[in-house]
FIVOVO-592239 format. One record per residue (C-alpha): x, y, z; chain; residue number from 1. Coordinates in nm, 3 decimals. Last residue first. Layout:
N
+---------+---------+---------+---+-----+
:    east :   north :      up : c :   k :
+---------+---------+---------+---+-----+
:       X :       Y :       Z : A : NUM :
...
+---------+---------+---------+---+-----+
% end
This chain:
90
+---------+---------+---------+---+-----+
:    east :   north :      up : c :   k :
+---------+---------+---------+---+-----+
:   5.936 :  -3.160 :  -6.375 : A :  90 :
:   6.228 :  -3.106 :  -6.516 : A :  89 :
:   6.131 :  -3.195 :  -6.905 : A :  88 :
:   5.819 :  -2.974 :  -6.851 : A :  87 :
:   6.082 :  -2.689 :  -6.767 : A :  86 :
:   6.300 :  -2.727 :  -7.066 : A :  85 :
:   5.974 :  -2.780 :  -7.314 : A :  84 :
:   5.840 :  -2.449 :  -7.184 : A :  83 :
:   6.095 :  -2.189 :  -7.336 : A :  82 :
:   6.059 :  -2.381 :  -7.700 : A :  81 :
:   5.704 :  -2.400 :  -7.706 : A :  80 :
:   5.660 :  -2.071 :  -7.581 : A :  79 :
:   5.893 :  -1.966 :  -7.850 : A :  78 :
:   5.683 :  -2.170 :  -8.166 : A :  77 :
:   5.401 :  -2.048 :  -8.032 : A :  76 :
:   5.524 :  -1.655 :  -8.078 : A :  75 :
:   5.636 :  -1.784 :  -8.412 : A :  74 :
:   5.339 :  -1.925 :  -8.506 : A :  73 :
:   5.082 :  -1.629 :  -8.425 : A :  72 :
:   5.344 :  -1.381 :  -8.596 : A :  71 :
:   5.273 :  -1.582 :  -8.913 : A :  70 :
:   4.917 :  -1.627 :  -8.880 : A :  69 :
:   4.902 :  -1.241 :  -8.768 : A :  68 :
:   5.030 :  -1.128 :  -9.100 : A :  67 :
:   4.847 :  -1.402 :  -9.304 : A :  66 :
:   4.513 :  -1.235 :  -9.122 : A :  65 :
:   4.650 :  -0.874 :  -9.249 : A :  64 :
:   4.724 :  -0.980 :  -9.592 : A :  63 :
:   4.394 :  -1.126 :  -9.596 : A :  62 :
:   4.235 :  -0.799 :  -9.463 : A :  61 :
:   4.471 :  -0.620 :  -9.754 : A :  60 :
:   4.311 :  -0.862 : -10.051 : A :  59 :
:   3.933 :  -0.826 :  -9.910 : A :  58 :
:   4.021 :  -0.431 :  -9.913 : A :  57 :
:   4.148 :  -0.425 : -10.220 : A :  56 :
:   3.839 :  -0.649 : -10.358 : A :  55 :
:   3.591 :  -0.466 : -10.162 : A :  54 :
:   3.725 :  -0.136 : -10.341 : A :  53 :
:   3.711 :  -0.319 : -10.736 : A :  52 :
:   3.385 :  -0.460 : -10.669 : A :  51 :
:   3.288 :  -0.027 : -10.522 : A :  50 :
:   3.472 :   0.100 : -10.909 : A :  49 :
:   3.310 :  -0.162 : -11.076 : A :  48 :
:   2.981 :  -0.034 : -10.902 : A :  47 :
:   3.026 :   0.309 : -11.000 : A :  46 :
:   3.094 :   0.224 : -11.407 : A :  45 :
:   2.812 :  -0.001 : -11.402 : A :  44 :
:   2.596 :   0.326 : -11.292 : A :  43 :
:   2.795 :   0.556 : -11.560 : A :  42 :
:   2.679 :   0.262 : -11.836 : A :  41 :
:   2.330 :   0.256 : -11.757 : A :  40 :
:   2.284 :   0.625 : -11.729 : A :  39 :
:   2.511 :   0.654 : -12.081 : A :  38 :
:   2.220 :   0.414 : -12.179 : A :  37 :
:   1.915 :   0.589 : -12.032 : A :  36 :
:   2.071 :   0.944 : -12.218 : A :  35 :
:   2.059 :   0.788 : -12.509 : A :  34 :
:   1.747 :   0.604 : -12.535 : A :  33 :
:   1.571 :   0.957 : -12.417 : A :  32 :
:   1.721 :   1.114 : -12.678 : A :  31 :
:   1.627 :   0.835 : -12.935 : A :  30 :
:   1.244 :   0.870 : -12.822 : A :  29 :
:   1.276 :   1.229 : -12.826 : A :  28 :
:   1.403 :   1.182 : -13.205 : A :  27 :
:   1.117 :   0.970 : -13.307 : A :  26 :
:   0.845 :   1.153 : -13.133 : A :  25 :
:   0.974 :   1.462 : -13.295 : A :  24 :
:   1.029 :   1.307 : -13.693 : A :  23 :
:   0.675 :   1.130 : -13.605 : A :  22 :
:   0.519 :   1.461 : -13.482 : A :  21 :
:   0.636 :   1.629 : -13.800 : A :  20 :
:   0.567 :   1.356 : -14.030 : A :  19 :
:   0.181 :   1.357 : -13.940 : A :  18 :
:   0.196 :   1.767 : -13.969 : A :  17 :
:   0.342 :   1.703 : -14.304 : A :  16 :
:   0.049 :   1.417 : -14.404 : A :  15 :
:  -0.198 :   1.667 : -14.224 : A :  14 :
:  -0.152 :   1.929 : -14.478 : A :  13 :
:  -0.438 :   1.924 : -14.669 : A :  12 :
:  -0.679 :   1.850 : -14.372 : A :  11 :
:  -0.575 :   2.194 : -14.276 : A :  10 :
:  -0.791 :   2.362 : -14.593 : A :   9 :
:  -0.597 :   2.459 : -14.946 : A :   8 :
:  -0.770 :   2.755 : -15.083 : A :   7 :
:  -0.904 :   2.670 : -15.407 : A :   6 :
:  -0.772 :   2.732 : -15.722 : A :   5 :
:  -0.890 :   3.061 : -15.851 : A :   4 :
:  -1.055 :   2.972 : -16.219 : A :   3 :
:  -0.962 :   3.303 : -16.432 : A :   2 :
:  -1.237 :   3.530 : -16.495 : A :   1 :
+---------+---------+---------+---+-----+
% end
């Protein structure tokens, strides 16, 4: 009778199982890091957009304040001109 090779046990498959688990773990880790990087990029973009809006609002506020300052200066100069002759008469 010819020799029958022994039936492989689960221990013979252990290197392949370990390799498969390692590959799955790496794929899971890599996928998680990619999604984390995308999330960080998305958050950064949102923060940059918010900062741009704040800068625009600040510049608009500065323009409004400058306009108010100019108007105030005009009113003050007109008042000085109007009050100057009255003060001279007194």
